[in-house]
C-alpha positions as CSV (number, residue, x, y, z in Angstrom):
1,M,-293.6,61.3,137.6
2,F,-290.4,60.3,135.9
3,T,-291.2,61.8,132.6
4,E,-292.5,65.1,134.1
5,N,-289.0,65.5,135.7
6,A,-287.2,64.4,132.5
7,N,-289.1,66.8,130.3
8,A,-288.4,69.6,132.7
9,I,-284.7,68.7,132.6
10,F,-284.7,68.5,128.8
11,N,-286.3,71.9,128.6
12,R,-283.8,73.4,131.0
13,S,-280.9,72.0,128.9
14,I,-282.4,73.4,125.7
15,E,-282.9,76.8,127.2
16,D,-279.4,76.8,128.6
17,Y,-277.9,75.8,125.2
18,H,-279.8,78.5,123.4
19,K,-278.4,81.2,125.7
20,H,-275.2,80.8,123.7
21,D,-276.4,78.8,120.6
22,N,-272.9,77.7,120.0
23,V,-272.0,74.1,119.3
24,D,-268.6,74.6,121.0
25,Q,-270.1,76.1,124.2
26,P,-269.0,73.9,127.2
27,I,-271.7,72.3,129.2
28,A,-272.4,73.6,132.7
29,N,-274.5,70.9,134.2
30,P,-276.5,72.2,137.1
31,Y,-277.3,68.8,138.6
32,P,-275.2,66.8,141.1
33,A,-272.5,64.8,139.4
34,G,-273.4,61.1,139.1
35,S,-277.1,61.7,139.5
36,L,-279.7,60.5,137.0
37,D,-280.8,64.1,136.6
38,A,-277.3,65.1,135.6
39,L,-277.2,62.3,133.1
40,L,-280.5,63.3,131.6
41,Y,-279.3,66.9,131.3
42,E,-276.0,65.9,129.6
43,K,-277.9,63.5,127.3
44,N,-280.1,66.3,126.0
45,W,-277.2,68.7,125.8
46,V,-275.4,66.3,123.5
47,D,-278.6,66.0,121.5
48,A,-278.9,69.8,121.2
49,V,-275.3,70.2,120.0
50,Q,-275.8,67.4,117.4
51,W,-279.1,69.0,116.3
52,H,-277.3,72.1,115.4
53,L,-274.3,70.3,113.8
54,E,-276.8,68.6,111.5
55,D,-278.1,72.1,110.6
56,I,-274.6,73.5,109.9
57,I,-273.5,70.6,107.7
58,R,-276.5,71.2,105.4
59,D,-275.3,74.7,104.5
60,P,-275.0,74.5,100.7
61,Q,-272.0,76.9,100.9
62,I,-270.1,74.9,103.5
63,D,-266.4,74.1,102.8
64,P,-266.1,70.3,102.1
65,V,-263.2,70.0,104.4
66,E,-265.2,71.6,107.2
67,A,-268.2,69.4,106.4
68,L,-266.1,66.3,106.7
69,K,-264.9,67.4,110.1
70,I,-268.4,68.0,111.3
71,K,-269.5,64.6,109.9
72,R,-266.9,62.9,111.9
73,R,-267.9,64.9,115.0
74,I,-271.5,63.8,114.5
75,D,-270.3,60.2,114.3
76,R,-268.5,60.6,117.6
77,S,-271.6,62.3,119.1
78,N,-273.8,59.4,118.0
79,Q,-271.5,57.0,119.9
80,V,-271.7,59.2,123.0
81,R,-275.5,59.3,122.7
82,T,-275.6,55.5,122.5
83,D,-273.3,55.1,125.5
84,M,-275.5,57.5,127.5
85,V,-278.6,55.6,126.7
86,E,-276.9,52.5,127.9
87,Y,-275.9,54.2,131.1
88,I,-279.6,55.2,131.7
89,D,-280.6,51.6,131.1
90,S,-278.0,50.4,133.5
91,Y,-279.4,52.7,136.1
92,M,-282.9,51.2,135.5
93,L,-281.6,47.7,135.6
94,D,-280.0,48.3,138.9
95,K,-283.1,50.1,140.3
96,Y,-285.4,47.2,139.5
97,K,-282.9,44.3,140.0
98,D,-284.9,42.9,142.9
99,V,-288.2,42.8,141.0
100,V,-289.2,39.2,140.2
101,P,-291.0,39.1,136.8
102,S,-294.3,37.3,136.7
103,A,-294.4,34.0,134.9
104,D,-296.2,35.7,131.9
105,A,-294.0,38.8,131.9
106,R,-293.3,40.2,128.5
107,L,-290.4,41.9,126.9
108,N,-291.0,45.4,125.6
109,T,-290.1,46.4,122.1
110,E,-287.6,48.9,123.5
111,T,-285.9,49.6,126.8
112,P,-287.0,52.7,128.9
113,A,-283.8,54.5,128.0
114,W,-284.3,54.2,124.3
115,A,-287.8,55.7,124.7
116,I,-286.3,58.4,126.9
117,D,-283.9,59.1,124.0
118,R,-286.8,59.7,121.7
119,L,-288.4,62.0,124.4
120,S,-285.2,64.1,124.5
121,I,-285.2,64.5,120.7
122,L,-288.9,65.3,120.8
123,A,-288.2,68.2,123.3
124,L,-285.8,69.6,120.7
125,K,-288.4,69.3,117.9
126,I,-291.0,71.1,120.0
127,Y,-288.6,74.0,120.9
128,H,-287.5,74.5,117.3
129,M,-291.0,74.2,115.8
130,H,-292.2,76.8,118.3
131,E,-289.4,79.1,117.1
132,E,-290.9,78.7,113.6
133,V,-294.3,79.6,114.9
134,I,-293.1,82.9,116.3
135,R,-291.0,84.0,113.4
136,K,-291.7,87.5,112.1
137,D,-290.1,87.1,108.6
138,V,-292.4,84.5,107.2
139,D,-296.0,84.5,105.9
140,L,-299.1,83.3,107.7
141,A,-299.2,80.1,105.7
142,H,-295.8,79.1,107.1
143,I,-296.9,80.0,110.6
144,E,-300.1,78.0,110.4
145,A,-298.4,75.0,109.0
146,C,-295.8,75.0,111.7
147,R,-298.5,75.6,114.4
148,K,-300.3,72.4,113.2
149,K,-297.0,70.5,113.4
150,L,-296.3,71.9,116.8
151,D,-299.7,70.7,118.0
152,T,-298.9,67.2,116.7
153,L,-295.5,67.2,118.5
154,L,-297.0,68.3,121.8
155,S,-299.6,65.5,121.5
156,Q,-296.8,63.1,120.7
157,Q,-294.9,64.2,123.8
158,V,-298.0,63.5,126.0
159,D,-298.4,60.1,124.4
160,L,-294.8,59.1,124.6
161,S,-294.5,60.3,128.2
162,T,-297.6,58.2,129.1
163,A,-296.2,55.2,127.4
164,I,-292.9,55.5,129.3
165,E,-294.7,55.9,132.6
166,E,-296.7,52.7,131.8
167,L,-293.6,50.8,130.8
168,I,-291.9,51.8,134.1
169,E,-295.0,50.8,136.1
170,D,-295.1,47.4,134.3
171,I,-291.4,46.8,135.1
172,E,-292.0,47.8,138.7
173,A,-294.9,45.4,138.9
174,G,-293.1,42.5,137.1
175,R,-295.5,42.6,134.2
176,K,-292.6,43.4,131.9
177,Y,-288.9,42.8,132.2
178,M,-285.8,44.6,130.8
179,K,-283.3,43.0,128.6
180,T,-280.5,45.2,127.2
181,Y,-278.1,44.7,124.4
182,K,-274.9,46.7,123.8
183,Q,-275.5,48.5,120.5
184,M,-272.1,47.3,119.1
185,K,-271.9,50.1,116.6
186,M,-269.6,48.9,113.9
187,Y,-268.6,51.9,111.9
188,N,-266.4,53.4,114.6
189,D,-264.6,50.2,115.4
190,P,-261.4,49.7,113.4
191,S,-261.7,46.0,113.8
192,L,-265.3,45.8,112.4
193,N,-265.4,48.5,109.7
194,P,-263.9,47.0,106.5
195,V,-262.9,50.5,105.2
196,L,-260.8,51.0,108.4
197,Y,-259.3,47.5,108.7
198,G,-258.9,47.3,105.0
199,N,-256.6,50.3,105.1
200,K,-254.2,48.7,107.6
201,Q,-250.7,48.3,106.2
């Protein structure tokens, strides 16, 4: 199944990231360049780095100048993540380009790739919640609370994986069709962000 493979790739990416646990560690993608597997691995690696940047920027003792640098890095990362989701959707569109939708085919609320994006983030949540469950420096109440949250996350992973599989099956069968929109993020575009174009001399 697609999601079984994707979840395995996400887990490998997360494990590889945490061998160094360094936001500046270069990626060493183990999958063939240009393959969907390589794209999924890179997508999750970007998510993992951003996860830890979000942790770092919340340090109450962080230097404001450093915090601003990290915030801008997170903005760039968000753009990369969006681009990668669109690459995955492009792959899906090409794969199913010859499928003729049925007359009553419906449009899904989100594309497969945006659901896969949520699956990648969910894998990170599961990893880090499990880390909380096995901590030795917290009391039993913390562990039990985190174990319940972990159970919920694992259940959510099963449900989301099932929903993605069903969506892909519906697209393959022509019961649903894909329609993608470029996200057109405005805050990074100097021609669309009024703070940026307003500063032009």
